[in-house]
Structures are given as structure tokens and as C-alpha cells.
N, C-alpha and C positions, 0 to 999 in steps of 0.2 A: 394433201391426198390422205385418205384414210387407209390404214393398214388392214388388210383382209385376213382375218384369222380363219384358216381352213380347218384346223384341228387344234382343240384345246388340250391343256395338260391333264393327265389323269395317272393314277397309280397303276403300274402294271401288275399282272397276276402274281409274279414272284414277290413283289412288295406286299400285296394283300395276304399271300400265304404266310409270309414271314411274320406279319402282324398277328395273324390267327394263331400261329405256332407259339409265339411269345406269350399269348394269353393262356395257352393250354398246356404248356410244358412245366412240369414241377421244378421248382428252384433247385432241387437236389439232383436233377438229371445231369448227366455228364456233358450234354451239349447245351445246357441252359446259358452259360456265359457266352458261348460262341454265337448262339441265336441273338442274344441281346446286343452283342458287339456288331453283328451284321446289320441288325435293325437300326442301330444308332448311326452306322455309316450311311445307310440308305436315307435315313431321315435328314442327315446333314446334306447329302446330295440333293434331296428334294428341296431343301431350303435354298440351295444355290441355284437350282434350275428355276425355282419360282421367282427368285430375285432377278434373274436374267429375263424371264418371261414378262415380268412387270416392267422392266426397263424397255423391252421391245414394244409392249402395249402402249407406252407413252410416245413412241417414235412417230413423227409426222413428216415423212419424206415428201418431196415434191414429185415423186413418181410412184406408181402402184407396185406394191409388193404383197406376196401371199406368204403367210406364216403358218407353219405346221409345228406342233410340239409333240415330242415323244413318238417318233416314227420308227417302226421296225419293218425293214424290207429285205428282200433276198436278191443278191446279185451273184457274185462268185461264192459268196457266203452270206449268212444272215448278218445284217448290220443295223445297229440302233443309233438313232440320231436324236440328240436332245432338242435341238431347234433347227428347222430348215426354212430358209427363205428362198422363194422361187420368183424370178422375174423373167422378162423376155431377154434380158442381158446375161443372166447367170443364175446358177444355183449356189447358195451359201449355206454351209454346214457350220453350226455353232455348237461347240461342246463346252459345257460349263462345269466348274467344280467349286465347292465351298471349302477352301483350305485355310488352316490357321497358321499363325506364327510366321515361319519363313520356309520358302520352298526354293530349291535349286533344280533347274532343268538342264540336263546335259545331253550332248550328242556323242556317240562313240565312247562309251555306251549310251544308248537311248534310255534314259531313266529320269525319274523324279525323286529327289531326296527331300523329305520333310523334316524340319528341325522343330522340336518343341521349345518351351520357354527355358528349359534347363540345358538346351544344346544337344539333347539326345536325337539321334537321326533314325529315320525309317525310309527304306528304299521301296519305291513303287514303280509300276510300268509307266513309261512316258506317255502323257496325254497327247503329245504332238505326233508320236508314232501312230497312235490309234486314230487321231484326226486325219492323218495322211491316208491311212487304210480306208477310212470311211469315205474320203473324197474319191479314192480310186474305185471303190465299190459303187459309189453313186454314179461316176462316169460310166462304168460298165452297165449299170441299170438303165441309164439314159440311152447309151449306144445300142443296147438290145432292142430299144424301141425306135431306132433310127434317128435319134436326136443327138446332135453334137453341140452340147451347151457347156460353156466353161463352168467348172466347179471350184469354188474357193472354200477355204476353211479358216475358222477363227477359234482359238481357245480362250474362253473368258473366265477370269478369276473373280468370283462374286464377293469374297470377303475383303472389305476395304482395308483391314488391318494386317493383311498378309503381305509380307515382304517377298518380292519376286527377284531371284538372282539367276542370270544366264551367263554362259561363257562367251556367247556371241549374240549378235543382234537376231532377235526372233520376231519378225513382223506379225506373225500369226497370234502372238500372245497379247492380250489386252485386259485391262480391268473392265468389269461390267459397266462401270460408269462412263467409259469411253467407247462403248460398243457402237452407239449411233454414229459417232464421228468416223469410226473405222468403216462402217457400212457405206457412208457417203463418199468415201475415198475410192471405192471399187469402180472399175470402168463401166460406163454406160453408153459409150459412143455407138455401139453396134447392137442391133436387135437380132438375135440368133433364131428366134422362133416367133411366129405370129400369134394373134389372139386365139385363133382356133386351136392351134397346137398347145398353147398354154392351158386352155380349158381342158383338153384331153389329158394333159399331163397331171393336172390337179386331180382329176377324177381317178386316174390310174394310181396315184399315190394313196388316195383314200381307200380305194378298192383293194389294193395289194398290201396295205398295212396289216400286220398281224399282231395279235395280243401275245406278249411274251409269256410262255409257260415253261415249266421245267419238270420233266418226267422224273419219277423216283425222288420227289422232293423230300419226303420224310426219311427215305433211305439215305440220302446224302448227308443228313444230320444224325444218322444212326438212331432214329426214333421209330418205335413200333406203335401202331395205332392204339394198342391197348394201354400205352403209357400216357395218352392224351387225357387231360382232366375234363370231366363232364361239367355241365352247368351253364348258367347264363351270366354274362359279364356285366359288372357295374362300372359305368364310365366315371363315377365319382371316386369310389374307394379302390378301383382297379382290382377287383376280386371276382371270382365266379360264385357269387353269393346272392344272386337274384332268384326269387321264387314267385309263383303265382299266389297272391293273397287277395281273395275276393275278386274284384274286377280289375285289379292292378298287378303289375309286375314290380315287386318291391324288393329292395336289398336290405340285408340285415343292418346296414348303416343308416337306414331310414329314408333313403332316397328312392324315388320312383324312376323306373327305367323302361319306358314304353317301347323302346327300340331293341331291347335286349333279346327278345324272341327271334327276330329276323337276323340279328347279328350272329346269334348262335347257329341258326340254320345256315347262314352263309359260311361260317367257320367250318361246318360239316362238309359243305360242298367244296370248299377250298382244300381241306385236308384229307377227306375220306373218299367220296365218290360223288357223281353228278345226279344221283337219285337217292331218295330216302322214303322209307315207309313210316307210318304213324309210330310203330314200335321203336324203330331206330331213332326217330326224332325224340321220343320220350326218354330213351336211354341216354342220348347224348346231351339233352337239355335238362335232365333230371326233373321231368314233369310226371307226376303219377297218373293224372287223369287223361284217358284216351279221348274223352269228349272235348276237353279243353284244347288238346293238341289238334284234334280234327277240325275244330272251329277256327283255330288260328291258321292252320295250313290252308283251309278252304278260302280264307280271306287274304292269303299272302300274295295272290296273283301268280303263283307258280303254275306251270303247266301240269295237268293231272293225267295219269295214264292208268288204265284199269279201273276195276270197281271192287267194292267191299274190302275184304282182307287183302286183296291183291293190288290195292291202290298204291301207286307210287307218285311221289311229287318230284318233278324234274327241275334241274337247275336252268330253267328257261322261264321267261315271262309269257303269260297268256296275252293274246291280242287284246287291246283296249276295246271295251264295249261302247257302242254309240248310245 
């Protein structure tokens, strides 16, 4: 039976904003190290989730399952799910983490203690507690739609070199490599919903999924918009040193960066606002020519509002032309 992937993995807006901020924050800024640390943590988490997603993509069960990645729904509260499996028998929430060295997960208090190679420890929130909350919120979301479907949870550790220590048996904790075996052990003797209800449920999840966004993003890092560095980013030397030379966007390191214009425009939308004028674009990207900027923005596929000097380019894509 082929696994049906209903929603693929993608970076959420918070991750994209953090990447944009990391490109445009001066190394001397007081929040620079904090931003770099947060980004490194997210990238490690992304690797862990991708590892689990690849493991699930290779799964070939003898019964149909529907797989959703990176889902954000609202029940009693907003809750985010790394991976969600939906069947007629149950819903399964899989939370994944890429943790190094050794971890100890305790109850009373609910916490995760991570030890590095030198034995230094760091205490974090318990992933099991968060998993249990997500399962509770998922049950509430289903019940609100009149659906009484069992909800199970699994916490998957993706790093094969991580030693896992618990004070008691924790059946919800598995290594990512044993994830398929764990799923096959879940009960399938009863079908709680029919095919029609399952189809409606899949549609509801996709329709009600929200892109995560954080208000006051710059303020939370104590960054003023005036402190953001202008320019276009080079993916090779990792600097804002790309400029328009002839018909190409070239970096001072000698590499061509054809995507640097739109990447910088997207940085503007992520960090500033959802509309920009030609002048605002030139200032943020450090382009002198209004004509060059006009031509690139017209070709960008962005929605256009107004005319002449009042023209604005919106953070939306124009419909494709036949």
C-alpha cells in the first residue's frame, strides 16, 4: 500500500524570518549571537524532522495511511505537529528531535536533561509533556467536528548516536529507525470513521492549517528596522556584496547570483512589510537605477497595485497567464 502524503514539509514563516534576519543583522549587534543560536537550533530541528520524514516516506504498510508534515491547527490553543498520520483506525502524532550525546527524560518533574561530551547538563521542557498536550488538543479538534477517533503519540529521536535514559519505561519514545515497527504495533481492529468522513477530515486539516507567524518579530530581538543591513546576498561568500553589473547580478567575490534580487525582495517582505515601492526596493537592495528596479519588479510575478509613482508591489503572486 502506498503512503499518501497530504502535506509536504516546508519551512514556516518564523524560520524564514530568522534566516533573513541572520543575513541582515550586523555582527556587532547585541542580538547577533542570540539570532545565530536560535537559527542553529532550528536548523538542527529541521534536520531531525527531515530524517523522520524520509523514514516515513519509505514506509510501505499493508493498510492506507495519510501523512501530513508541519501542521498548525487551533483547538483549545494553537498547536503545531511535526508529523501527523491519519487512518480510519486512529490519528498518530509524531514529534521529532535531533538531540546529541545523551538525554535523560524524567517525570515529576517533567523535563529533558541533555548532557554534552564533557558531562555538562542543560535542562529543557519535556517533549513527552508537549506530545501529550498535542494529543489532547488534537482530540479536542476532532471532537469539535463530532469525530471520536483515538489519538496516539510518539516521540522520535532522530540522532542514532544519542543515548536515551529514562527512569521508567516510556513506550512513546522510539528511535526514528524503529518508527515503522512502532506504527505497525498500533491497534487496527476497529474502523472508527468511514471513507467519506476520512476524506472530509483530510480536507479540513488542509483548509484549517495556518502558516506560523510571529508578531513583533524584530521587537522580540530588540532590533530596529534602521539597523538592518541593505544589499543583496551572495550564497557563495555569504555577504551582502552583490550588485548589478551589465546584465548580471555579480558579487565582489566573482560569483554570479541570479536569484539575489528576489531573495532580497523576500527578505524585505519577511522583515519590513508586505508591500514595497520602487524607491523602497532600491534603498533596501542598494540599486541605483530606477529603471533596472522597475524592470525586475515587473518581471517578478508580484501583484501590482496603483500606477506611476504610486505603484506598489505586493507580497502576493499574480495569477499565471495562459
